[in-house]
C-alpha positions as CSV (number, residue, x, y, z in Angstrom):
1,X,65.3,-20.6,132.8
2,X,68.9,-19.6,134.1
3,X,70.2,-16.3,132.3
4,X,74.0,-16.8,131.9
5,X,75.1,-13.7,129.7
6,X,77.3,-10.8,131.5
7,X,75.8,-7.6,132.4
8,X,76.5,-6.1,129.2
9,X,74.8,-7.5,125.8
10,X,76.6,-5.8,124.0
11,X,79.3,-7.3,121.0
12,X,81.4,-4.6,122.1
13,X,81.5,-5.2,125.7
14,X,85.0,-6.6,126.9
15,X,85.7,-7.6,123.2
16,X,89.2,-7.2,123.1
17,X,89.6,-8.4,126.8
18,X,87.2,-11.8,125.6
19,X,89.4,-12.3,122.4
20,X,92.5,-12.9,124.2
21,X,91.3,-14.9,126.9
22,X,89.7,-17.4,123.7
23,X,93.1,-17.8,122.2
24,X,94.4,-18.0,125.5
25,X,91.9,-21.6,126.2
26,X,92.8,-22.7,122.8
27,X,96.3,-22.5,122.3
28,X,97.7,-22.5,126.1
29,X,94.6,-24.8,127.7
30,X,93.1,-27.0,125.2
31,X,96.4,-27.3,123.4
32,X,95.0,-26.9,119.9
33,X,97.2,-27.9,116.8
34,X,96.8,-27.3,113.1
35,X,94.4,-30.0,111.5
36,X,92.4,-30.6,114.2
37,X,88.7,-30.9,114.2
38,X,87.6,-28.7,117.0
39,X,83.6,-29.0,117.7
40,X,81.8,-26.3,120.0
41,X,79.3,-27.4,120.8
42,X,76.7,-24.6,122.5
43,X,72.7,-23.8,123.2
44,X,70.0,-20.7,123.1
45,X,71.0,-20.6,126.5
46,X,75.0,-19.9,126.0
47,X,76.7,-16.4,125.2
48,X,77.2,-16.8,121.5
49,X,80.2,-13.6,122.0
50,X,82.2,-16.4,124.0
51,X,81.3,-19.3,120.7
52,X,82.5,-16.7,118.1
53,X,85.9,-15.6,119.8
54,X,86.9,-19.4,120.6
55,X,85.9,-20.7,116.8
56,X,88.1,-18.0,115.4
57,X,91.0,-18.4,117.8
58,X,90.6,-22.5,116.2
59,X,90.4,-21.4,113.0
60,X,93.8,-18.5,113.6
61,X,95.4,-21.9,114.6
62,X,95.3,-23.8,111.9
63,X,92.4,-26.2,113.0
64,X,89.0,-26.3,111.9
65,X,86.4,-25.0,113.9
66,X,82.8,-26.5,113.7
67,X,80.0,-24.9,115.6
68,X,77.1,-26.9,116.8
69,X,73.6,-25.1,118.1
70,X,70.8,-26.1,119.3
71,X,67.9,-25.7,121.5
72,X,68.3,-25.5,125.7
73,X,67.1,-28.8,127.2
74,X,65.2,-29.2,129.9
75,X,67.9,-31.1,131.9
76,X,71.7,-31.5,131.4
77,X,73.9,-34.9,131.1
78,X,70.6,-36.0,128.7
79,X,71.5,-38.0,125.1
80,X,71.3,-35.0,121.9
81,X,70.0,-35.4,118.9
82,X,71.7,-37.4,116.2
83,X,73.7,-35.0,114.4
84,X,75.0,-33.5,117.8
85,X,76.1,-36.6,119.1
86,X,77.7,-38.2,116.2
87,X,80.0,-34.9,115.7
88,X,81.4,-35.0,119.3
89,X,82.2,-38.1,119.1
90,X,84.6,-37.9,116.2
91,X,86.0,-34.6,116.8
92,X,89.8,-34.1,118.4
93,X,89.1,-31.5,120.6
94,X,85.4,-30.4,122.3
95,X,84.6,-27.1,124.0
96,X,81.0,-27.6,125.5
97,X,79.6,-24.0,126.4
98,X,76.0,-25.3,126.5
99,X,73.9,-24.5,129.5
100,X,72.3,-28.0,129.3
101,X,75.4,-29.7,129.3
102,X,75.2,-33.3,128.0
103,X,78.3,-34.4,129.8
104,X,77.9,-37.8,131.4
105,X,75.7,-39.1,128.2
106,X,76.2,-42.0,126.4
107,X,78.0,-40.0,123.5
108,X,80.4,-38.3,125.4
109,X,81.6,-41.1,126.8
110,X,82.1,-43.1,123.8
111,X,83.7,-39.6,122.3
112,X,86.2,-40.5,125.7
113,X,87.0,-43.8,124.4
114,X,87.5,-42.7,120.7
115,X,90.1,-40.0,121.8
116,X,88.5,-36.6,121.9
117,X,89.9,-34.0,124.1
118,X,86.8,-32.4,126.2
119,X,86.5,-29.2,128.5
120,X,83.2,-28.8,130.0
121,X,82.5,-25.1,130.0
122,X,78.8,-25.0,130.1
123,X,77.3,-21.7,130.8
124,X,80.3,-19.4,130.2
125,X,80.0,-15.9,129.6
126,X,82.0,-13.4,128.0
127,X,82.8,-12.0,131.9
128,X,83.6,-15.5,132.9
129,X,85.8,-16.5,130.5
130,X,88.0,-13.1,130.9
131,X,88.2,-13.3,134.7
132,X,88.7,-17.2,135.3
133,X,90.7,-17.6,132.3
134,X,92.3,-14.6,130.8
135,X,93.5,-12.4,133.7
136,X,94.6,-15.3,135.2
137,X,98.1,-16.8,135.4
138,X,97.0,-20.5,134.4
139,X,101.0,-22.1,135.5
140,X,100.9,-20.7,138.2
141,X,97.1,-21.6,139.0
142,X,98.0,-25.3,138.0
143,X,100.9,-25.2,140.2
144,X,98.6,-24.2,143.4
145,X,96.0,-26.8,142.0
146,X,99.1,-29.6,142.3
147,X,100.4,-28.9,145.8
148,X,96.4,-28.9,147.2
149,X,96.2,-32.4,145.2
150,X,99.3,-33.8,146.5
151,X,98.2,-32.8,150.2
152,X,94.7,-34.1,150.3
153,X,95.7,-37.0,148.3
154,X,98.4,-38.2,151.3
155,X,95.5,-38.0,154.1
156,X,93.4,-40.3,155.0
157,X,89.9,-39.0,157.0
158,X,89.0,-35.8,155.5
159,X,86.3,-34.0,157.8
160,X,84.2,-31.0,156.3
161,X,82.7,-28.7,158.5
162,X,81.0,-25.0,157.4
163,X,79.2,-22.1,159.3
164,X,76.1,-23.2,157.0
165,X,76.2,-26.5,159.0
166,X,78.0,-28.8,157.1
167,X,79.6,-31.3,159.2
168,X,81.0,-34.6,156.9
169,X,83.2,-37.4,157.5
170,X,84.9,-39.2,155.1
171,X,88.0,-41.8,154.3
172,X,90.1,-42.0,151.2
173,X,92.2,-44.9,152.1
174,X,94.7,-44.4,148.9
175,X,91.6,-42.7,146.5
176,X,93.2,-40.6,144.2
177,X,92.7,-37.0,143.3
178,X,92.5,-35.0,140.3
179,X,93.2,-32.2,139.4
180,X,90.4,-31.7,136.9
181,X,91.2,-28.1,135.8
182,X,95.1,-29.1,134.5
183,X,95.9,-29.0,130.5
184,X,95.0,-31.0,127.9
185,X,97.3,-33.0,127.2
186,X,95.7,-36.3,127.0
187,X,93.9,-38.1,125.1
188,X,90.6,-39.4,126.1
189,X,90.5,-37.3,129.0
190,X,88.1,-34.9,130.2
191,X,89.1,-31.6,132.1
192,X,87.4,-28.3,133.8
193,X,88.2,-24.6,134.1
194,X,90.8,-24.1,135.7
195,X,91.3,-24.0,139.9
196,X,89.8,-27.2,140.8
197,X,90.7,-30.3,142.3
198,X,88.2,-33.1,142.4
199,X,88.0,-37.0,144.3
200,X,85.5,-38.7,145.4
201,X,86.5,-40.9,148.7
202,X,85.5,-44.6,149.5
203,X,82.0,-43.8,148.9
204,X,80.4,-46.0,152.3
205,X,82.6,-44.4,154.6
206,X,80.7,-40.7,153.6
207,X,78.3,-39.7,156.3
208,X,76.7,-36.9,157.9
209,X,75.2,-33.4,156.9
210,X,75.7,-32.0,153.7
211,X,74.7,-28.4,153.5
212,X,74.6,-26.1,150.1
213,X,74.3,-22.4,150.8
214,X,76.2,-20.8,147.7
215,X,74.5,-22.3,144.7
216,X,73.1,-25.1,143.5
217,X,72.4,-26.2,139.8
218,X,70.6,-28.0,137.8
219,X,67.5,-28.0,138.8
220,X,66.8,-25.2,135.8
221,X,64.8,-23.1,138.7
222,X,68.1,-23.2,141.1
223,X,71.5,-21.5,140.6
224,X,72.3,-18.7,143.6
225,X,70.1,-20.1,146.5
226,X,67.8,-18.3,148.4
227,X,68.1,-20.9,151.3
228,X,70.4,-23.5,152.6
229,X,69.8,-27.0,150.8
230,X,70.4,-29.6,153.7
231,X,71.3,-33.0,152.8
232,X,71.6,-36.2,155.3
233,X,74.5,-39.2,153.8
234,X,74.6,-42.1,155.2
235,X,76.9,-44.4,153.0
236,X,77.5,-41.9,150.6
237,X,73.3,-42.0,149.8
238,X,71.8,-38.7,150.3
239,X,68.8,-40.0,152.9
240,X,66.9,-36.9,153.3
241,X,66.5,-33.6,151.8
242,X,65.5,-30.4,154.1
243,X,65.1,-26.8,153.8
244,X,62.9,-24.4,151.9
245,X,61.7,-23.9,148.9
246,X,65.4,-24.4,147.1
247,X,65.1,-27.7,149.2
248,X,61.7,-28.4,147.8
249,X,62.8,-28.0,144.1
250,X,65.8,-30.0,144.5
251,X,64.1,-33.1,146.1
252,X,61.0,-32.8,143.7
253,X,63.8,-32.5,140.9
254,X,65.7,-35.6,142.4
255,X,62.2,-37.6,142.8
256,X,61.1,-36.9,139.1
257,X,63.8,-39.1,137.8
258,X,62.9,-42.6,140.0
259,X,66.8,-43.4,139.8
260,X,68.5,-44.4,142.8
261,X,71.8,-43.0,141.5
262,X,70.4,-39.6,141.4
263,X,71.2,-40.3,145.0
264,X,74.2,-41.0,145.2
265,X,77.4,-38.4,146.5
266,X,79.5,-38.7,143.1
267,X,82.3,-36.4,143.9
268,X,84.0,-33.9,146.4
269,X,85.8,-30.9,144.6
270,X,87.4,-28.0,145.7
271,X,87.7,-24.3,144.1
272,X,90.6,-22.0,144.1
273,X,90.2,-19.8,141.2
274,X,91.5,-16.4,142.4
275,X,89.2,-14.7,139.5
276,X,85.3,-16.1,141.2
277,X,85.1,-14.3,145.0
278,X,81.3,-14.9,144.8
279,X,78.7,-17.0,144.0
280,X,77.1,-15.8,140.3
281,X,74.5,-18.7,139.3
282,X,76.7,-19.9,136.4
283,X,78.0,-23.1,138.1
284,X,81.3,-23.8,136.3
285,X,81.7,-20.5,137.9
286,X,80.6,-21.2,140.9
287,X,82.3,-24.2,141.5
288,X,85.6,-22.2,141.7
289,X,85.2,-19.4,144.2
290,X,88.5,-19.4,145.7
291,X,87.9,-21.8,148.8
292,X,85.0,-23.6,148.3
293,X,84.1,-26.9,148.5
294,X,81.4,-28.3,146.2
295,X,80.3,-31.9,145.7
296,X,77.9,-33.7,142.9
297,X,75.4,-35.4,142.7
298,X,74.1,-38.4,140.7
299,X,76.3,-39.5,137.9
300,X,80.0,-40.3,139.0
301,X,82.5,-40.4,135.4
302,X,85.5,-42.7,134.9
303,X,87.6,-39.5,135.6
304,X,86.8,-39.1,139.3
305,X,88.4,-43.0,139.6
306,X,85.5,-43.8,142.3
307,X,83.6,-46.9,141.7
308,X,81.5,-44.8,139.0
309,X,78.2,-45.6,137.6
310,X,75.7,-43.3,135.5
311,X,72.6,-41.8,137.0
312,X,69.4,-40.3,134.8
313,X,71.5,-36.8,135.6
314,X,74.1,-35.1,137.5
315,X,73.8,-31.7,140.0
316,X,76.4,-29.2,141.5
317,X,76.0,-27.6,145.1
318,X,78.6,-24.9,146.5
319,X,79.1,-24.9,150.5
320,X,80.7,-21.5,151.3
321,X,83.9,-21.2,153.9
322,X,84.5,-24.7,154.6
323,X,86.8,-26.1,157.4
324,X,88.5,-29.0,156.1
325,X,90.9,-31.4,158.3
326,X,92.7,-33.8,157.3
327,X,94.0,-36.4,159.9
328,X,92.8,-34.0,162.1
329,X,94.8,-31.1,160.7
330,X,93.8,-28.2,159.5
331,X,94.4,-27.3,155.6
332,X,91.8,-25.1,155.5
333,X,89.6,-22.7,158.1
334,X,86.4,-21.0,157.1
335,X,87.2,-20.8,153.6
336,X,91.0,-19.6,153.9
337,X,94.1,-22.2,153.4
338,X,96.5,-22.2,156.3
339,X,98.2,-25.4,155.2
340,X,102.3,-23.6,154.4
341,X,102.9,-25.1,151.4
342,X,98.9,-24.0,149.8
343,X,99.6,-20.7,151.4
344,X,103.3,-20.4,149.7
345,X,101.6,-21.3,146.5
346,X,98.8,-18.6,147.1
347,X,101.2,-16.2,147.5
348,X,103.1,-17.3,144.2
349,X,99.6,-17.0,142.3
350,X,99.6,-13.4,143.8
351,X,95.8,-14.7,145.5
352,X,94.3,-11.5,147.7
353,X,94.5,-12.3,151.4
354,X,97.8,-14.0,151.6
């Protein structure tokens, strides 16, 4: 089982910093207003210190916290028990801390249609909350994301390489790019932790090698990788999985679903949260390793603005130290941004090394 708790299990560990970060999350990111119903879902693998601090912050705003706690399921994206499903479908705001998150399931889609403002914070512990949100200038982080978003969206061809062996080419051709780490200011919208943009190039144009060498999760047996997982993509479809034991685990996990949509590449995402300098095995944190590119396999939600499809589950993998070329011009080299506007935004945020 994936362990997501911080290095110290005491309730006093980072308790003051956790309280401040939870308040920032509730008030400045989720924009919770008095009288709103806020569902906080967690499973037995969640860090309950984060859950409790969030509930207290919600209550202090004058909103109604509703904490749902249940057993940890074997896979993500599965439809939850009926009481959980009904609660999230009628919430104003939904914060998901469950390790086996239910994003992409039927109730998730219904909740968005009903106008819930949702954030996926799966596996978040007190250290992650403090370093990725509490200690980060969120306004300047969002500003950096907007510069990266505009830069990628203006390009047609995107070519990604990495020291680990990634060599993937695709065409955007007008596809919109979304800053998933934005503020929760729109009803019926899913957001993620700050420090990420996401989109999908035209699916049928995605061809080449994709090598995950940082982290990959789910399946539950993975997290930090002990060796590369090498995927061959043809027209946006994974046609081969190669590598060592981690690749074997991933290949068997995909096969187990007997679902062809599990082999579809769902999205590209760029990570740029200055609080994350290396993978930890907690996927929401790993997706935001500064300078990484993360790619999703399986379900593609409507927020990606691609073709959109449902699959039995969804997995996210991390490529470290990528080089990204937009229409032949380098935006990033070996994990460091070189585009002048992006470099300036990194300097404004105070990112080390810029």
